[in-house]
N, C-alpha and C positions, 0 to 999 in steps of 0.2 A: 504493500500500500504506500509506504514512504517513498519507494523508488518510483512508482507511477506518479505520485504527487510531484516529486522532484523533477521528473521528466516533463510533466505538464508545465511546471514553472519555467523550465529551461527552454521548452519549445515556445513559450509565450501564450499558449491557448488559455491557460488558467488566469494569467495576468490580464489578458485582454478582456476576458469575461468579467473579472473583478472590477476592472476600470469602468467598463460599461455599466455594471450594476451600481457602482458608486455614483456615476453621473446621473443615472435615473433616480437614485435616492436623493441626490442633491436637488434636482429639479422638483421632485415631490415635496421635499422638506421646505424648499423656498416657497412653494405654493400654499402649504397648509400652515406654516408658521405665521402667527399674527405679526403685524408690523410692530416692532419694539419701539419704545420711547425714543431711544437714540436715533434709530433709523428714521422715524417720523420727523424728528428734529432736523435731520439732514435733508429730508424731502422738502421741509419748509424752506431750507436754503434754495433748493432747486426751483421752488415755486416763486421765489423772489430773486431773480438773477442779479448778481452784484459782483463787483471786483474783488470782494473779500467779505469775511464774516467774523463774528465776535470771537469765536473760540480758536479757530485754526485757519491756515491758508485755504483757498477756496476750491481745490481741485474736485472733491466729491460733489460739491454743489453744482459745479459746471457740468459734470457728468449727468447728474440727476435732472438738470434743466433740459438737457438733450433728450434723455429717456422719457421725461414726462410729456414731450411732444407727441409720443406714440402711444403710451399707455400708462395707467396708474396701477396696474396689476402688480401685486407683491412680487411674483416670480419674475416679472419683466424688469422691475426696478432693481431687483437683486441680481440680474443677469451678469454684471461684471464680477460679482463675488462668486457666483456659481461657476463661472468659467475660469476663475483665477487659478485654481490648482492645475488645470491643463496647461496654462501659460507657464507656470512655475516648473512643471514637469518637462516642458520643451526646453527651457533654459538649462535645467539639470542634465537632460540628455545631451545637449550641445556642449556643455562644460566637460562632461565625461567621455565624449565620443572619441577623442584622440587616444584614449587609453583602451579602446576596444568596444565593439558593439555590445558585448555582454555587460560591461560596466556601465555603459550609457543607459541600457535598458533598466538595470538595477537602480541606478540613480533616479531615473524618472519614476519608477515604481515606489521607491522609498519616500519620495516627496508626495506622491499621490496618496500614500497610505498614512501619512502623518495625521494626528487627530484633527488639526485645524482644517486640513484638506477634506476631511470626512464631513464635519458638521458645520463649519463656519460658512453660512450663506448670507450673513448680514452685510448690507451695504452701508459702510461707515467710512470715516476718514482713513481707516487702516487699509482699506482695499487699494486705493491708488498708491499709497506709500509702499506697501508690500510689492505690488506689481513693478513699479518703477525702480525700486531698490534692487530687486533680483535681476531685472533686465539690465540695470547699470553694471552689476557685477559681471553679467555675461558679456557685455560690450567691452568692459575693461580687460577681461581675460582674452577676448578676441584680439585686442590691441597687442597684448603680450605675444600672441601667437602669430601675428602678422609677419609676412616675409620681407616687407620693406617698410621704410620709415613713412612714406606718404600714406600707405594703408593703415599703419599703426596710428598715425595722427588722426586719420578719419575716424577710426574706432574710438579713440580717446574723446573726440568731439561728441560722438554719439553717447558715450558713457556720461559725459558732462551734461548733455541735454536731458538724459534720463534721470540723472541725479537731481537736476533742477526740478523736473516733474515730480520726483518723490518729495522734494522740499515743499512744493506747492500742495502736497497732500498733508504733510505733518512736519513739524520742526525737527523731530528726532531723526529724520533722514540725514541730518548733518553728522550723525554718528558714523554713517557709512563714509562720508567725506573725510572724517578723521582717520578711519581705517585705511582709506586710500593714501592719505598723506603719510601715515606711519609706514605703510608698505614701501612707498617711494623713498622715504628717508632711511629706513632701517634694513630693508631687504633687497631692494633692486640695486644693481650695479651696472646696468646697460647704459650706453652713452645717450640714448634718446629719452631717458626717463624724465628729465626736467622739461624738455620740449613737450613731451606728451602730457605731463601734468599741467603745464601752462595752458595747453589747448583745452584740456578737461575743465580747468577752472574758468577759463573765459566762456566756455559753452554753458557752464552751470550758473554763472553769475547773474544773468538776466532774471532768473526766478527769484532769488532773495532780494535783488535790487527792486524788482517790481513789488514784492511783498512789503518791503520797507517804505516804498513810495506810497502804497495804498494805506498802510498804517499811519503814516505821517499825516494823512488827511482825514483819518477816522479815529482819532483819540488814542492811537496806538493800542487798539483794543486787544488783538490777539497776542501782541507782545506783552502787555500787562497781564493778560490771563495766564500765559505760559510761564512767565518769569517773575511775576510779582504775586498776583492774587492766589494762584494755586499752590504757591510755595510757602504761604504764610504758616502752614501747620507742619512744615518740614522739620525733621529732627530724628535722631536715632531711636529706633524701636527694635528690640532684640529679635522679634519674629520676622522682620523684613528680609534680611539676608537668607535665612533658611527658606523662606517662602519663594524667594527668587529661584533657588535651585529646584524647588518642587515644580514651579511653573516651567522652568527650562527642561526638566526631565520629562514632564508630561508632554510638552509640545514636540520635543525632539525624539521622544520615547526613551525610557530608561535603558533598554538593551543597547541602543546605539551609543549612548554616552559611556556605558560600561565597556563596550567593545573598543571604543576610541581610547579609553584610558588603558585597558589591558594591552592593546596593540599599539601603544604610543611609539615603540621603536619602528614599527612599520609606517606609522604616521610621519615620523621624522624623516624616514628614508624617502617616502613619497613626496614630502614637501620640498625635496631638493629640486624637483621639477618646478619651473617657474609658475606654471598655471595652477598646479595643486597648492603651492605655497601661497599664491595670491588669494585663492578662495579661503584658505585658512586664515590669512591676515584679515581679510575683509569680513569674515564672520567673527573671528576671535576678538579683535579690537573693540567693535561695538558691544559685544556681549560682556567683555571685561568692564567697559565703561558703565554699562547698565548694572553690573554687579556692584561696582563702587557707588553708584547712585542709590542702590538699595539700602545703604547705610544711612541715608538721609530721607528716603521716600520709598513708599511701596511701589514696586515695579510690577505692573499687571501683565497678564498673558499677552495682550495685544501689542505690548511694547517689544516683545521678543519675536513676534511672528515674521518680521522681515528678515531675520537672520537664521532661524532654526531650519528652514529648507536647505541652507548652505551646509549645515552640519550633515544632513543626509547625503549631499553631494560629496562632501569630504570623505565620509565613510565609504561610499561606493568607489571613489577614486583611489583610496589608500589601503583599505583593508583587504585581506585575502578573499578571493571570490567565494569560497565556501562559507566564510563568516558572514559575508554580505547576504548570501542566499538565506542563511539561517535567520538573520535579522529581518529579512523580508517576510518570512513565514510568521514570525512573531508579530510584525506590524500588520499583516493581513488579519490575523486573529483579533488583534486589538481593534482594527477597523470594523470588522464584523460585529464585535461586541458593542461598539458605539451605535452602529445601525440598529441592532436589536433593541438596545436600551432606549434609543430615541423613538423607535417604533412603538414600544410599549408605553412610554410616557405620553405619546400623542393619542393613544387610544383610551387613556384613563379618563374618567369623568372629572369635570372641573372641581367638584367638591372634594376630590382626593387631597387637595392642598389647603383645605379649610383651616387647618391648625397652623399653617405657615404664617409668619409675620408679614410676608409679601402677598398674602391672599387678596387683599383689597386692590393692589396693583395688578395682580393677575386677572382678576375679574374685569377691571377697567380695560385691560388690553385685549382680552379674549372676547369679551361681550360689549365692546365699545358701541356697536350698533344698537343694542338693547338699551344701553344707558342714554344714548343720544335720543332715542325715541321717547324716553321719559322726559326729556328736556324740551320737547316740541312746544308745549303750551307757552313757553317764554321766548321762543325763537325770534319772534318779530319785534319784540319790545326791549330786549336786553342785550347788552354786550356780554358774551360768555367769557368766563375766565376760570382759572384754577389757581392754586397757590404754589405750583411747581411747574418746571418746564416739561417734564416727561409726560404727565397727564395732559397738559395743554397741547403738546405736539401730537400726541396720540389721538386725542379727540378732534383736533383740527384736521388731521389727515383723513379721518373717517367722515367727518361732517362736511368737509370741503368749505369750511368757513373759519374765520379767525377765532382762536381762543387765546386771550391775553393771559399774562402771568400777573396776578394781583399780589402786591406785597414786595418785600425786598428780595425774596428768592435766594438762590445760592450763587457762588462765583462761577458755576458751570452754566453754559448754554443760555446766555443772556441776549440772544438775537432779538427777542421781543422788545428790548429797549429801543430798537430802531424801527420796529414794525407798528407798535401801538403808540399813538400820540394821545396822552391822557387829557390834554387841553380840550380836545374836541368833544370829550364826554362829560364835561362840566355840566352839572345839573341833570345828567342822564341816569339810566338804570343799568346796573351791573349785576349779573348772576355769577356767583363764585362757587364752584363745585369743590368740595373738600372731602378727603377720606377720613377726616376726624372732626369732632365737634370743636368749634372755635371757642376761645375765651369770651366771656360775656361782653366785655368792652373792646374787643379786638378791632371791630370795624366801626364802632359808633362814631369816632371822630370824622370818618370819611363819608358819611351819608346822613341825610336828614331823617330817613326812616329805614329800619332793617326788619326783615322777617326771616325766620328760619323754617325750612321744610326738609323732609328727609325722603330719600329713595332707598328702598330695600331691594337688593338685587343679588340673588344667589348667595344669600347669607351675609352680605356686606351692607352696612348702612352708610350711605353717602349723605352728607349734609349740603344743602343748598342755602347759601347766604344771598337773599334777595335784597339788594340795596337800591333805594330810590333817592334821587336828589344827590348825586355824586358831588362831593366838595373837592374840586380839583386843588384849590389853594392849600387846603389842609393836607391833602395827599402829597403834594409837592413838598411841603415843609416836613411832614412826618415820615415819608417813605423815600421819595425821590432824592431828597437831600442826603440821606444815608447811602443810597445807591451811588450817588455821585462821589461822596467821600470815600466809599469803600472800593469802588471798582473803576473810577475814572480819574483818579489823582495820579497823573503821570509825573515822573521826575522832571525837574526844571531843565535839565540838560538835554532832554529829548527835543529835537528840532520839530517845528511845525510849519506848515505852509500857511502864509497869511490869507490865502484865498480859500482855505478849508479848515475853519475852526471846528472844534469838537461838536458834532451834530447833537448828541444827547445833552451836553451841557448848555449849548446855546439855545436849544429848544426850550428848556425849563429854567435856565439861569443865565439870561442874556447879559447880566452885569458882570459875570466872571470874565477873566482875561482870556477870552478865546477858548475857555474850557480847559486850559492847561494850568492846573492848580499845583501848588507845592505838594510833594509827597509827604504825608504825615506818618510818623512812627506808628506801628500797629501794636 
């Protein structure tokens, strides 16, 4: 039986069948999985095309703007994420191909069977950064393999453009740039390395320059978010470094990491090849930097996903073929386990999760249409709102109408600051949907009259705050002032264009100096 299974793997028939089955599963999962809050938030970006957005550079918003022209179906909007593993596998195959067709096939299969390639169908900012980062690695290695300098410089330019695309997806694509710089400085000795690096940098520079230019005219919002607001709680927590290794082991698979450690002599020997060594540097340096970052901040799974496919490629390029085939069998079993588990979860009744602390959010996500139907009596007369970005984005996606975020909210996902102009609602009516009962006087300062109603849905009680006579001036002084002071105070040394003052600050606080306020200690 083992021999027949091994022959099937070697001949490729079993591998092809598994790949096709996984692709079918991913399409099915993308169609049945309700739109998550984060995804709905990025769809909101796509519905309001702009040069940039509050949290991150704009690439996924641009993609979604294009996709929304054709369909709003979940599976269609998730199409880039669904097809992403195939693109990563093609790059893996190309990277390993000079070492033999068998290693190329194994590299592609190992990437396709990694956990994220099985279940991650979410369309988020991580989708473009993963795609462009891995493509950039492929182009950089192609430059190293080029037979002449002009061809090498061309591939370096392509790598730079792709690195710039990754940066326009998310800032931490810069870690790959650091990996490339480290490889040029510490590993390469060829005469054309600095010319190639210069071409790469020149090709990559337009993306960060554009992002800085856009931020300069828009309150520096995603610079403040990524480097000021979200780092306010940074500090050493003992569980974060071990958690980093747990995340890395899960995404890369534990057996691959163990094999790389046990076969480190073979890894060192393989790394003598320029192409294998380059992939090792371009994966290892960013992962090392993320590990160091884990001493200050929790590093999530999605931060690692741009680099863990490269570990699979390294394994396929460097380890003995018998070892790689064994790793592939373990990964196949792991992938099947994921498919079965997800299949079971999707068939369970909603009430299975009733005792979970996240049950109210699950009901809101899975039964959004039912909840919206219960809001119809107020649809014509009220501005709909929630007290957080995730329910607001989810309900706005399903309702195809705005849901504002009422209150201060969090430092995450503040695009509504630019979409909702509270001045125009002065004296109007606002319905605020909450998953919890508000304090008695929480909304009293901001409305002339308040009434509470409740909606019971699948065992969850949602509270509706029905406010009449919205008091904009009180809301500006009591809420928007705190928002300004917490999220829009840019350091004085950040430059700003005279023709583009901070939109949020000038809208509500025109007496401020262009919206650029001194940074207060937190």
